[in-house]
N, CA, C and O atoms as CSV, one atom per row, in Angstrom:
chain,resi,resn,atom,element,x,y,z
A,1,MET,N,N,137.107,94.298,70.753
A,1,MET,CA,C,136.464,95.647,70.917
A,1,MET,C,C,135.208,95.644,71.655
A,1,MET,O,O,134.633,96.725,71.780
A,2,VAL,N,N,134.787,94.783,72.073
A,2,VAL,CA,C,133.082,95.115,72.403
A,2,VAL,C,C,133.941,94.907,74.471
A,2,VAL,O,O,133.354,95.449,75.407
A,3,SER,N,N,135.773,93.770,74.799
A,3,SER,CA,C,135.826,94.217,75.855
A,3,SER,C,C,135.890,94.762,76.062
A,3,SER,O,O,135.023,95.264,76.779
A,4,LYS,N,N,137.227,95.534,75.647
A,4,LYS,CA,C,137.145,96.805,75.719
A,4,LYS,C,C,136.006,97.791,76.292
A,4,LYS,O,O,136.288,98.240,77.403
A,5,ILE,N,N,134.985,98.145,75.848
A,5,ILE,CA,C,134.222,98.862,75.592
A,5,ILE,C,C,133.505,98.296,76.862
A,5,ILE,O,O,132.963,99.134,77.582
A,6,ILE,N,N,133.426,96.842,77.266
A,6,ILE,CA,C,132.852,96.726,78.719
A,6,ILE,C,C,134.089,97.216,79.377
A,6,ILE,O,O,134.210,98.391,79.030
A,7,ARG,N,N,134.418,97.101,79.642
A,7,ARG,CA,C,135.567,98.129,79.684
A,7,ARG,C,C,135.989,98.814,80.741
A,7,ARG,O,O,136.285,98.617,81.920
A,8,GLU,N,N,135.926,99.694,79.953
A,8,GLU,CA,C,135.215,101.232,79.416
A,8,GLU,C,C,133.902,101.717,80.180
A,8,GLU,O,O,133.880,102.649,80.983
A,9,VAL,N,N,132.383,100.627,79.652
A,9,VAL,CA,C,131.181,100.675,80.942
A,9,VAL,C,C,131.486,100.482,82.486
A,9,VAL,O,O,131.091,101.315,83.301
A,10,CYS,N,N,132.187,99.378,82.855
A,10,CYS,CA,C,132.243,99.096,83.866
A,10,CYS,C,C,132.829,99.889,84.231
A,10,CYS,O,O,132.347,100.158,85.332
A,11,ARG,N,N,133.940,100.763,83.966
A,11,ARG,CA,C,134.723,101.534,84.723
A,11,ARG,C,C,133.905,102.896,85.282
A,11,ARG,O,O,134.039,103.506,86.343
A,12,ALA,N,N,132.933,103.145,84.053
A,12,ALA,CA,C,132.644,104.348,83.930
A,12,ALA,C,C,131.122,104.048,85.645
A,12,ALA,O,O,130.961,104.465,86.792
A,13,ILE,N,N,130.494,103.185,84.755
A,13,ILE,CA,C,130.179,103.142,86.254
A,13,ILE,C,C,130.443,102.941,88.157
A,13,ILE,O,O,129.823,103.269,89.169
A,14,ILE,N,N,131.637,102.265,87.862
A,14,ILE,CA,C,132.208,102.189,89.272
A,14,ILE,C,C,132.806,104.158,89.695
A,14,ILE,O,O,132.918,104.644,90.820
A,15,ILE,N,N,133.032,104.753,88.541
A,15,ILE,CA,C,133.361,105.848,88.825
A,15,ILE,C,C,132.078,106.975,89.378
A,15,ILE,O,O,131.815,107.617,90.395
A,16,HIS,N,N,131.557,106.769,88.140
A,16,HIS,CA,C,130.016,107.408,88.571
A,16,HIS,C,C,129.081,107.215,89.846
A,16,HIS,O,O,128.778,107.992,90.751
A,17,LEU,N,N,128.653,105.579,89.519
A,17,LEU,CA,C,126.896,105.818,90.148
A,17,LEU,C,C,127.592,104.386,90.991
A,17,LEU,O,O,126.843,103.425,91.166
A,18,GLY,N,N,129.021,104.318,91.478
A,18,GLY,CA,C,129.207,102.998,92.215
A,18,GLY,C,C,129.207,104.221,93.862
A,18,GLY,O,O,128.455,104.013,94.814
A,19,PRO,N,N,130.126,105.301,93.808
A,19,PRO,CA,C,129.449,105.992,95.160
A,19,PRO,C,C,128.217,106.150,95.854
A,19,PRO,O,O,128.008,106.426,97.035
A,20,ASP,N,N,127.263,105.876,94.702
A,20,ASP,CA,C,126.239,106.684,95.878
A,20,ASP,C,C,125.878,104.895,95.467
A,20,ASP,O,O,125.359,104.376,96.456
A,21,TYR,N,N,125.995,104.105,94.550
A,21,TYR,CA,C,125.205,103.092,95.245
A,21,TYR,C,C,125.519,101.791,95.248
A,21,TYR,O,O,124.768,100.854,94.979
A,22,ILE,N,N,127.152,101.739,95.696
A,22,ILE,CA,C,127.599,99.719,95.957
A,22,ILE,C,C,128.772,100.422,97.446
A,22,ILE,O,O,129.721,101.159,97.715
A,23,LYS,N,N,127.709,99.443,98.012
A,23,LYS,CA,C,128.447,99.773,100.234
A,23,LYS,C,C,129.228,98.497,99.422
A,23,LYS,O,O,128.919,97.684,98.551
A,24,LEU,N,N,130.336,98.793,100.178
A,24,LEU,CA,C,130.268,96.976,100.783
A,24,LEU,C,C,130.561,97.107,102.202
A,24,LEU,O,O,131.307,98.038,102.506
A,25,SER,N,N,129.979,96.117,103.425
A,25,SER,CA,C,130.462,95.829,104.682
A,25,SER,C,C,131.599,95.871,105.162
A,25,SER,O,O,131.876,95.329,104.092
A,26,PHE,N,N,133.041,96.014,105.965
A,26,PHE,CA,C,134.128,95.652,106.119
A,26,PHE,C,C,134.234,95.247,107.386
A,26,PHE,O,O,135.174,94.595,107.841
A,27,THR,N,N,132.775,95.822,108.284
A,27,THR,CA,C,133.318,95.769,109.746
A,27,THR,C,C,132.639,94.463,110.066
A,27,THR,O,O,131.505,94.086,109.772
A,28,GLU,N,N,133.881,93.683,110.934
A,28,GLU,CA,C,132.403,92.983,111.882
A,28,GLU,C,C,130.695,92.572,111.703
A,28,GLU,O,O,129.968,91.741,111.159
A,29,PRO,N,N,130.635,94.067,112.772
A,29,PRO,CA,C,129.706,94.402,112.800
A,29,PRO,C,C,128.263,95.173,111.544
A,29,PRO,O,O,127.079,95.236,111.210
A,30,GLU,N,N,128.995,95.387,111.441
A,30,GLU,CA,C,127.842,95.251,109.328
A,30,GLU,C,C,128.070,93.997,109.047
A,30,GLU,O,O,127.003,93.384,109.017
A,31,VAL,N,N,129.159,93.199,108.783
A,31,VAL,CA,C,128.255,92.167,108.101
A,31,VAL,C,C,127.226,90.965,109.266
A,31,VAL,O,O,126.495,90.037,108.920
A,32,LYS,N,N,127.467,91.332,110.307
A,32,LYS,CA,C,126.436,90.877,111.048
A,32,LYS,C,C,125.280,90.874,110.931
A,32,LYS,O,O,124.536,89.895,110.992
A,33,GLU,N,N,125.001,91.981,110.750
A,33,GLU,CA,C,123.778,93.121,110.877
A,33,GLU,C,C,122.855,92.354,109.043
A,33,GLU,O,O,121.700,92.104,108.697
A,34,LEU,N,N,124.070,92.278,108.475
A,34,LEU,CA,C,123.111,92.272,106.716
A,34,LEU,C,C,122.996,90.993,107.179
A,34,LEU,O,O,121.839,90.604,107.346
A,35,ALA,N,N,124.182,89.975,107.519
A,35,ALA,CA,C,123.187,89.033,107.564
A,35,ALA,C,C,121.567,88.165,108.582
A,35,ALA,O,O,120.580,87.592,108.119
A,36,ALA,N,N,122.106,88.545,110.535
A,36,ALA,CA,C,120.835,88.843,110.430
A,36,ALA,C,C,119.371,89.585,110.025
A,36,ALA,O,O,118.225,89.188,110.237
A,37,ASN,N,N,119.867,90.868,109.331
A,37,ASN,CA,C,118.732,91.044,108.275
A,37,ASN,C,C,117.821,90.103,107.105
A,37,ASN,O,O,116.627,89.834,106.973
A,38,PHE,N,N,119.640,89.624,106.018
A,38,PHE,CA,C,118.745,88.763,105.089
A,38,PHE,C,C,118.116,87.817,106.223
A,38,PHE,O,O,116.917,87.565,106.104
A,39,TYR,N,N,118.779,87.294,107.263
A,39,TYR,CA,C,117.600,85.557,107.421
A,39,TYR,C,C,116.658,86.288,108.409
A,39,TYR,O,O,116.280,85.552,109.321
A,40,LYS,N,N,116.271,87.328,108.444
A,40,LYS,CA,C,114.802,87.632,109.200
A,40,LYS,C,C,113.471,88.206,107.904
A,40,LYS,O,O,112.263,88.372,108.074
A,41,ALA,N,N,114.481,88.425,106.408
A,41,ALA,CA,C,113.612,88.772,105.453
A,41,ALA,C,C,113.259,87.562,104.994
A,41,ALA,O,O,112.138,87.070,104.869
A,42,HIS,N,N,114.641,86.999,104.684
A,42,HIS,CA,C,114.381,85.508,103.891
A,42,HIS,C,C,114.573,84.731,104.327
A,42,HIS,O,O,115.174,84.000,103.539
A,43,GLY,N,N,114.416,84.155,105.504
A,43,GLY,CA,C,114.822,83.449,105.878
A,43,GLY,C,C,115.843,81.844,105.408
A,43,GLY,O,O,115.498,80.672,105.258
A,44,ILE,N,N,117.539,82.743,105.268
A,44,ILE,CA,C,118.511,82.084,104.579
A,44,ILE,C,C,119.844,83.199,105.734
A,44,ILE,O,O,120.192,84.364,105.922
A,45,ARG,N,N,120.276,81.055,106.436
A,45,ARG,CA,C,121.506,82.270,107.723
A,45,ARG,C,C,122.246,82.096,106.794
A,45,ARG,O,O,122.096,81.343,105.832
A,46,GLN,N,N,123.803,83.382,107.248
A,46,GLN,CA,C,124.892,82.696,106.525
A,46,GLN,C,C,124.826,83.564,106.127
A,46,GLN,O,O,125.530,84.247,106.871
A,47,CYS,N,N,124.140,84.711,104.765
A,47,CYS,CA,C,123.654,85.245,103.222
A,47,CYS,C,C,123.965,86.810,104.175
A,47,CYS,O,O,123.550,87.230,105.256
A,48,LEU,N,N,124.752,87.260,103.294
A,48,LEU,CA,C,124.779,88.909,103.046
A,48,LEU,C,C,124.505,89.001,101.696
A,48,LEU,O,O,125.368,89.754,101.246
A,49,GLY,N,N,123.629,88.576,100.632
A,49,GLY,CA,C,123.522,89.164,99.752
A,49,GLY,C,C,122.861,87.802,98.564
A,49,GLY,O,O,123.138,86.609,98.685
A,50,ALA,N,N,122.096,88.311,97.634
A,50,ALA,CA,C,122.197,87.437,95.515
A,50,ALA,C,C,122.041,88.104,95.189
A,50,ALA,O,O,121.726,89.290,95.277
A,51,ILE,N,N,122.467,86.679,94.233
A,51,ILE,CA,C,122.445,87.458,92.743
A,51,ILE,C,C,121.403,86.478,91.477
A,51,ILE,O,O,121.072,85.315,91.247
A,52,ASP,N,N,121.237,87.690,90.997
A,52,ASP,CA,C,120.076,87.131,89.942
A,52,ASP,C,C,119.701,87.719,89.057
A,52,ASP,O,O,119.051,88.713,89.379
A,53,GLY,N,N,119.815,87.556,88.044
A,53,GLY,CA,C,119.337,87.706,87.068
A,53,GLY,C,C,118.513,88.357,85.248
A,53,GLY,O,O,118.536,89.534,85.610
A,54,THR,N,N,118.231,88.398,84.580
A,54,THR,CA,C,117.318,88.482,83.389
A,54,THR,C,C,118.330,88.460,81.854
A,54,THR,O,O,119.489,88.290,81.474
A,55,HIS,N,N,116.771,88.801,81.286
A,55,HIS,CA,C,117.601,89.060,80.373
A,55,HIS,C,C,116.912,89.903,79.862
A,55,HIS,O,O,115.911,90.416,80.362
A,56,ILE,N,N,117.533,90.193,78.483
A,56,ILE,CA,C,116.968,91.764,78.002
A,56,ILE,C,C,117.153,92.015,76.877
A,56,ILE,O,O,118.310,92.208,76.505
A,57,GLU,N,N,115.859,92.114,75.780
A,57,GLU,CA,C,115.894,91.554,74.276
A,57,GLU,C,C,116.532,92.893,73.841
A,57,GLU,O,O,116.783,93.785,74.651
A,58,ILE,N,N,116.761,92.975,72.626
A,58,ILE,CA,C,117.633,94.124,72.218
A,58,ILE,C,C,117.615,93.782,70.999
A,58,ILE,O,O,117.751,92.652,70.529
A,59,LYS,N,N,117.425,94.883,70.412
A,59,LYS,CA,C,117.983,95.025,68.472
A,59,LYS,C,C,118.914,94.389,68.518
A,59,LYS,O,O,119.500,93.969,69.516
A,60,GLN,N,N,119.290,94.170,66.795
A,60,GLN,CA,C,119.945,92.978,66.176
A,60,GLN,C,C,120.716,93.941,66.265
A,60,GLN,O,O,120.355,95.072,65.939
A,61,PRO,N,N,122.383,93.570,66.899
A,61,PRO,CA,C,123.525,94.834,66.608
A,61,PRO,C,C,124.348,94.667,65.269
A,61,PRO,O,O,125.141,93.759,65.020
A,62,LYS,N,N,124.117,95.369,64.732
A,62,LYS,CA,C,125.280,96.146,63.497
A,62,LYS,C,C,126.139,94.589,63.495
A,62,LYS,O,O,125.868,93.652,62.744
A,63,VAL,N,N,127.091,94.605,64.408
A,63,VAL,CA,C,129.271,94.345,64.726
A,63,VAL,C,C,128.457,93.046,65.287
A,63,VAL,O,O,127.522,93.392,66.010
A,64,ASN,N,N,128.615,91.330,65.092
A,64,ASN,CA,C,128.906,90.278,66.117
A,64,ASN,C,C,128.052,90.374,66.408
A,64,ASN,O,O,127.756,89.688,67.386
A,65,SER,N,N,127.223,91.071,65.953
A,65,SER,CA,C,125.417,89.968,66.478
A,65,SER,C,C,124.730,88.653,66.686
A,65,SER,O,O,123.549,88.556,67.018
A,66,THR,N,N,125.781,87.349,66.406
A,66,THR,CA,C,125.317,86.349,67.231
A,66,THR,C,C,125.980,85.598,68.574
A,66,THR,O,O,125.889,84.586,69.269
A,67,ASP,N,N,126.882,87.140,68.380
A,67,ASP,CA,C,127.265,87.056,70.031
A,67,ASP,C,C,126.324,87.274,71.113
A,67,ASP,O,O,126.660,87.130,72.289
A,68,TYR,N,N,125.080,87.639,70.732
A,68,TYR,CA,C,124.004,88.184,71.332
A,68,TYR,C,C,122.899,87.529,70.526
A,68,TYR,O,O,122.061,88.295,70.051
A,69,LEU,N,N,122.783,86.363,70.323
A,69,LEU,CA,C,121.639,86.140,69.905
A,69,LEU,C,C,121.733,84.418,70.526
A,69,LEU,O,O,122.577,83.570,70.236
A,70,ASN,N,N,120.249,84.268,71.694
A,70,ASN,CA,C,120.193,83.299,72.144
A,70,ASN,C,C,119.553,82.403,71.375
A,70,ASN,O,O,119.234,82.877,70.285
A,71,ARG,N,N,118.976,80.275,71.691
A,71,ARG,CA,C,118.328,79.961,71.427
A,71,ARG,C,C,117.135,79.799,70.363
A,71,ARG,O,O,116.881,78.917,69.544
A,72,LYS,N,N,116.356,81.297,70.788
A,72,LYS,CA,C,115.256,80.974,70.553
A,72,LYS,C,C,114.887,81.949,69.528
A,72,LYS,O,O,113.774,82.453,69.384
A,73,ASN,N,N,116.368,82.250,68.545
A,73,ASN,CA,C,117.365,83.433,68.150
A,73,ASN,C,C,116.380,84.699,68.396
A,73,ASN,O,O,115.708,85.083,67.439
A,74,LYS,N,N,116.264,85.404,69.725
A,74,LYS,CA,C,115.961,86.675,70.008
A,74,LYS,C,C,118.090,87.013,70.239
A,74,LYS,O,O,119.075,86.280,70.324
A,75,PHE,N,N,117.790,88.826,70.253
A,75,PHE,CA,C,118.955,89.060,70.431
A,75,PHE,C,C,118.370,89.574,72.013
A,75,PHE,O,O,117.251,89.794,72.476
A,76,LEU,N,N,119.709,89.626,72.519
A,76,LEU,CA,C,119.309,89.392,74.198
A,76,LEU,C,C,120.936,90.412,75.136
A,76,LEU,O,O,122.082,90.602,74.729
A,77,LEU,N,N,120.620,90.601,75.735
A,77,LEU,CA,C,121.517,90.753,76.791
A,77,LEU,C,C,122.246,89.801,78.301
A,77,LEU,O,O,121.439,89.245,79.046
A,78,ASN,N,N,122.880,89.761,78.433
A,78,ASN,CA,C,122.173,88.980,79.587
A,78,ASN,C,C,123.154,89.446,80.828
A,78,ASN,O,O,124.352,89.290,81.068
A,79,VAL,N,N,121.682,90.315,81.729
A,79,VAL,CA,C,122.305,91.493,83.127
A,79,VAL,C,C,122.535,90.217,84.654
A,79,VAL,O,O,121.815,89.222,84.735
A,80,GLN,N,N,123.528,90.502,85.603
A,80,GLN,CA,C,123.416,89.897,86.286
A,80,GLN,C,C,124.037,91.577,87.108
A,80,GLN,O,O,124.939,92.364,86.821
A,81,VAL,N,N,122.494,91.490,88.733
A,81,VAL,CA,C,122.460,92.459,89.530
A,81,VAL,C,C,123.058,91.656,91.175
A,81,VAL,O,O,122.949,90.461,91.446
A,82,THR,N,N,123.552,92.520,91.884
A,82,THR,CA,C,123.650,91.589,93.390
A,82,THR,C,C,122.450,92.559,94.572
A,82,THR,O,O,122.184,93.759,94.500
A,83,CYS,N,N,122.130,91.947,95.181
A,83,CYS,CA,C,121.362,92.967,96.133
A,83,CYS,C,C,121.687,92.725,97.583
A,83,CYS,O,O,122.382,91.718,97.719
A,84,ASP,N,N,121.382,93.367,98.752
A,84,ASP,CA,C,121.251,93.011,99.730
A,84,ASP,C,C,120.098,92.774,100.412
A,84,ASP,O,O,119.367,92.916,99.432
A,85,TYR,N,N,118.960,92.403,101.740
A,85,TYR,CA,C,118.042,91.647,101.520
A,85,TYR,C,C,117.213,92.887,101.740
A,85,TYR,O,O,116.049,92.569,101.985
A,86,LYS,N,N,117.410,94.187,101.737
A,86,LYS,CA,C,116.026,94.769,101.017
A,86,LYS,C,C,116.156,94.128,99.582
A,86,LYS,O,O,115.289,94.336,98.732
């Protein structure tokens, strides 16, 4: 059940938000520009982007609540994101 909901949410994000927020570089000049800007901004060579994550505390779900329980007995969602040099 949860995996079906996750797939539906991901699909909705891709269809409705993707065109406005997700842009992939496909040409060599775009990739070189991203890498150069990432190096200028953060001093890391040959990098196009970064992955980061955070935990968001949520109310206890009524179904499968232990799936969201962490070691400190808090209910959390683990969110990961990718970003460019900006």
